[in-house]
Legacy VTK file of the C-alpha trace (Angstrom):
# vtk DataFile Version 3.0
C-alpha trace
ASCII
DATASET POLYDATA
POINTS 277 float
42.886 -107.310 -48.050
38.929 -107.605 -47.978
37.868 -107.908 -51.605
37.002 -110.922 -53.244
37.943 -112.432 -56.996
36.862 -114.901 -59.405
39.983 -116.222 -61.283
41.359 -113.853 -64.830
39.859 -114.759 -68.070
43.705 -115.083 -68.778
43.044 -114.666 -72.993
46.097 -113.671 -75.027
47.174 -110.181 -75.667
48.352 -106.801 -74.082
45.108 -105.510 -73.237
43.421 -105.336 -69.980
39.904 -103.930 -69.765
39.457 -102.459 -66.075
35.322 -101.823 -65.690
34.722 -100.041 -62.745
30.918 -100.570 -61.895
27.958 -100.188 -59.083
24.605 -101.080 -59.408
24.577 -101.622 -63.252
22.988 -104.993 -63.291
21.056 -103.808 -66.432
23.680 -103.231 -68.547
27.095 -104.783 -67.093
26.438 -107.920 -69.244
26.345 -106.312 -72.419
29.266 -104.255 -71.889
31.496 -107.044 -70.708
30.538 -109.039 -73.718
31.384 -106.088 -76.044
34.725 -105.680 -74.252
35.516 -109.308 -74.878
35.753 -108.607 -78.495
38.049 -106.188 -78.425
41.194 -107.343 -80.257
43.943 -107.829 -77.890
42.614 -108.383 -74.993
44.149 -110.428 -72.451
41.862 -109.726 -69.183
38.110 -108.163 -68.908
37.904 -107.658 -65.004
34.883 -105.595 -63.166
35.452 -104.086 -60.086
32.118 -104.091 -58.614
32.274 -101.282 -56.264
29.963 -101.932 -53.373
26.609 -102.776 -55.294
23.406 -103.831 -54.139
22.149 -105.673 -56.748
23.259 -108.534 -59.364
26.071 -106.358 -61.031
28.852 -108.713 -59.926
26.933 -112.052 -60.965
25.836 -110.801 -63.848
29.747 -109.778 -65.039
30.818 -113.420 -64.053
27.708 -114.689 -66.565
28.782 -112.562 -69.210
32.774 -113.915 -68.968
34.455 -111.248 -67.176
36.911 -111.875 -63.944
35.036 -109.712 -60.965
36.634 -107.999 -57.902
34.246 -106.896 -55.677
34.672 -104.038 -52.775
32.310 -105.039 -49.732
31.666 -101.178 -49.559
31.701 -98.316 -52.120
35.005 -96.918 -52.172
34.547 -94.547 -55.447
35.372 -94.605 -58.794
39.340 -93.819 -58.067
39.791 -96.656 -55.773
38.117 -99.370 -58.142
40.304 -98.560 -61.042
43.388 -98.588 -58.379
41.897 -101.994 -57.213
41.606 -103.544 -60.665
44.985 -102.553 -62.048
46.668 -103.959 -58.801
44.990 -107.069 -59.655
45.935 -106.799 -63.433
49.448 -106.615 -62.446
49.146 -109.503 -59.973
47.777 -111.655 -62.614
50.473 -110.497 -65.270
53.218 -111.016 -62.655
51.888 -114.803 -61.687
51.700 -115.600 -65.642
55.308 -113.824 -66.756
53.595 -111.685 -69.003
55.134 -107.824 -69.567
52.743 -105.328 -68.169
49.308 -105.281 -69.567
48.239 -101.833 -71.320
45.072 -100.674 -69.056
41.993 -99.801 -70.731
39.588 -98.173 -68.786
35.771 -98.435 -69.731
32.665 -97.199 -67.839
30.289 -100.093 -67.261
27.236 -98.327 -68.695
28.311 -98.387 -72.221
26.394 -101.907 -73.639
27.094 -103.107 -76.510
29.211 -99.823 -77.547
32.024 -100.565 -75.610
33.453 -102.291 -78.138
33.857 -99.191 -79.926
36.981 -98.507 -77.589
38.702 -100.732 -79.644
40.402 -97.374 -81.527
41.860 -96.282 -77.800
43.887 -99.369 -77.750
46.257 -98.665 -81.081
48.359 -95.623 -80.050
49.017 -96.753 -76.604
50.202 -100.166 -77.897
52.539 -98.847 -80.679
54.106 -96.121 -78.142
52.455 -93.119 -80.011
50.831 -91.816 -77.264
51.062 -92.699 -73.654
47.558 -92.033 -72.742
44.397 -91.744 -74.971
41.196 -90.518 -73.835
37.401 -90.979 -75.769
35.575 -88.030 -77.398
32.293 -89.168 -77.388
29.756 -88.052 -80.130
26.406 -86.138 -79.039
24.247 -88.780 -76.990
20.950 -90.114 -78.591
19.310 -88.837 -75.072
20.220 -85.351 -74.048
21.464 -85.074 -70.336
19.869 -82.900 -67.613
23.098 -80.928 -66.708
24.641 -77.581 -67.350
28.060 -78.119 -67.914
29.171 -76.668 -64.976
31.556 -79.620 -64.006
32.602 -79.985 -67.522
33.565 -76.408 -67.780
35.715 -76.204 -64.461
37.541 -79.313 -65.374
38.355 -78.181 -68.605
39.582 -74.816 -67.591
41.775 -76.373 -64.604
43.277 -78.679 -67.054
44.120 -75.325 -69.272
45.203 -73.048 -66.593
47.712 -76.218 -65.084
49.138 -77.250 -68.554
48.117 -74.815 -71.564
45.930 -78.027 -73.373
42.049 -77.471 -73.701
40.589 -80.857 -73.562
37.433 -81.289 -75.563
35.994 -84.231 -73.068
37.824 -83.514 -69.830
35.335 -85.835 -67.863
35.638 -88.943 -70.313
36.300 -91.771 -68.356
36.858 -94.146 -71.723
41.207 -94.087 -71.039
43.618 -96.613 -72.452
46.976 -96.097 -70.144
50.360 -97.944 -70.457
51.288 -99.235 -67.250
54.084 -96.738 -66.581
51.771 -94.090 -67.174
49.327 -95.377 -64.976
51.870 -95.578 -62.015
53.183 -91.988 -62.848
49.566 -90.778 -61.930
49.333 -92.659 -58.520
47.946 -92.157 -56.380
44.965 -91.296 -58.482
42.858 -88.048 -57.771
40.074 -89.186 -55.426
36.491 -90.135 -56.253
35.059 -88.355 -59.542
38.174 -86.229 -59.827
40.457 -88.964 -61.031
39.779 -88.018 -65.036
40.655 -84.445 -64.228
43.946 -85.694 -62.196
45.085 -88.075 -64.511
45.125 -85.563 -67.389
46.761 -83.051 -65.469
49.530 -85.320 -63.641
50.507 -87.112 -66.832
50.511 -83.831 -68.899
52.753 -81.907 -66.501
55.311 -84.898 -66.022
55.704 -84.720 -69.760
53.430 -87.899 -71.031
51.724 -87.840 -74.382
47.792 -87.497 -74.256
45.653 -88.010 -77.262
42.268 -87.729 -77.464
40.296 -89.969 -80.213
36.809 -89.733 -81.307
34.855 -92.879 -80.140
31.455 -94.021 -81.364
30.028 -94.643 -77.429
26.662 -94.325 -75.912
26.315 -93.859 -72.181
23.216 -93.572 -70.186
23.105 -89.679 -69.174
22.307 -87.993 -66.068
18.706 -86.990 -65.621
17.628 -83.905 -63.697
15.848 -85.529 -60.630
17.314 -84.870 -56.826
19.427 -87.984 -57.315
21.278 -86.414 -60.511
21.557 -83.174 -59.228
23.616 -84.711 -56.041
25.758 -86.579 -58.305
26.612 -83.328 -60.106
27.382 -82.006 -57.091
29.584 -84.714 -55.810
31.538 -84.521 -59.230
32.030 -80.939 -58.749
33.404 -81.341 -55.294
35.717 -84.060 -56.450
37.006 -82.262 -59.556
37.562 -78.950 -57.179
39.516 -80.988 -54.917
41.605 -82.485 -57.438
42.654 -79.408 -58.924
43.256 -77.517 -55.736
45.453 -80.646 -54.794
47.526 -79.744 -58.088
47.539 -76.050 -57.542
49.251 -76.742 -53.947
51.697 -79.267 -55.413
52.728 -77.182 -58.213
53.406 -74.320 -55.627
55.226 -76.466 -52.897
58.698 -75.058 -52.420
59.624 -78.868 -51.771
60.597 -80.659 -54.752
59.339 -84.037 -52.605
55.399 -82.515 -52.988
55.556 -82.505 -56.325
55.221 -84.548 -59.115
58.961 -84.639 -60.955
58.865 -84.947 -64.848
59.687 -87.923 -66.412
63.419 -88.249 -67.760
63.827 -87.879 -71.252
60.300 -86.880 -71.905
60.053 -83.664 -74.478
58.858 -80.480 -73.027
58.277 -77.195 -74.510
60.152 -73.971 -73.578
57.652 -72.878 -70.876
57.891 -76.736 -69.365
54.633 -78.013 -70.487
54.662 -81.102 -71.893
54.484 -81.454 -75.786
51.251 -83.598 -76.022
47.144 -82.703 -75.595
45.870 -83.188 -79.331
43.069 -84.962 -80.966
43.477 -87.554 -83.861
41.217 -89.534 -85.224
40.973 -93.541 -86.260
41.463 -94.709 -89.428
38.709 -95.630 -90.855
LINES 1 278
277 0 1 2 3 4 5 6 7 8 9 10 11 12 13 14 15 16 17 18 19 20 21 22 23 24 25 26 27 28 29 30 31 32 33 34 35 36 37 38 39 40 41 42 43 44 45 46 47 48 49 50 51 52 53 54 55 56 57 58 59 60 61 62 63 64 65 66 67 68 69 70 71 72 73 74 75 76 77 78 79 80 81 82 83 84 85 86 87 88 89 90 91 92 93 94 95 96 97 98 99 100 101 102 103 104 105 106 107 108 109 110 111 112 113 114 115 116 117 118 119 120 121 122 123 124 125 126 127 128 129 130 131 132 133 134 135 136 137 138 139 140 141 142 143 144 145 146 147 148 149 150 151 152 153 154 155 156 157 158 159 160 161 162 163 164 165 166 167 168 169 170 171 172 173 174 175 176 177 178 179 180 181 182 183 184 185 186 187 188 189 190 191 192 193 194 195 196 197 198 199 200 201 202 203 204 205 206 207 208 209 210 211 212 213 214 215 216 217 218 219 220 221 222 223 224 225 226 227 228 229 230 231 232 233 234 235 236 237 238 239 240 241 242 243 244 245 246 247 248 249 250 251 252 253 254 255 256 257 258 259 260 261 262 263 264 265 266 267 268 269 270 271 272 273 274 275 276
């Protein structure tokens, strides 16, 4: 494997924070420092996905381990690489599997607020939690096409209406993560995770989370970014429709034995909870 990595922080706890990052030198230091304050953190790992700036160096300076992709491979590949490295560290240390907390690199100091995502998973009350963000301080330049596509596709597949279907801040058990592999490519990863886990009977909870991130603007680069998001989400949904229609069981994601199902065959999950104050 051509990736390079610094050593794991190896702190006590059960939570591994995985931060996919590309060209986030301005914010990654604050994000890492905030992530290190989350209770129960065992590892903080930044996956530098082919950055052309000082993202990796500043992440190390802030206290994270860093795994580098020599070239940009996309968000899903960064999450897969990060989760694999965490599994390696856990095995080498003889530790039980870490709970995975995915955190976007541009959250800065507000990344500490993702701590509310971990208790339901650690307590076995949920298999995946999803952050629901408040109104952002700076308005974005999008028109919601990608969000509507993802929300409609998730509802069509599972019967559940997601509040923020593209939210990247998620906490998963190792079992749930492995059940969702291989992840949907690129920016379709969040939509694919929700559909795959819910159809397999895993429990998904949305949790309000006081996070602020850099919103996408209105320039050409921003529009190209949104076009790429739309393409990847559409591809993830199309792949899952084909899977559900496949006559051979080997082409489908099979339900997890013992997981609760509704009479219509859909999982009994998908709700919003509020963290204790």
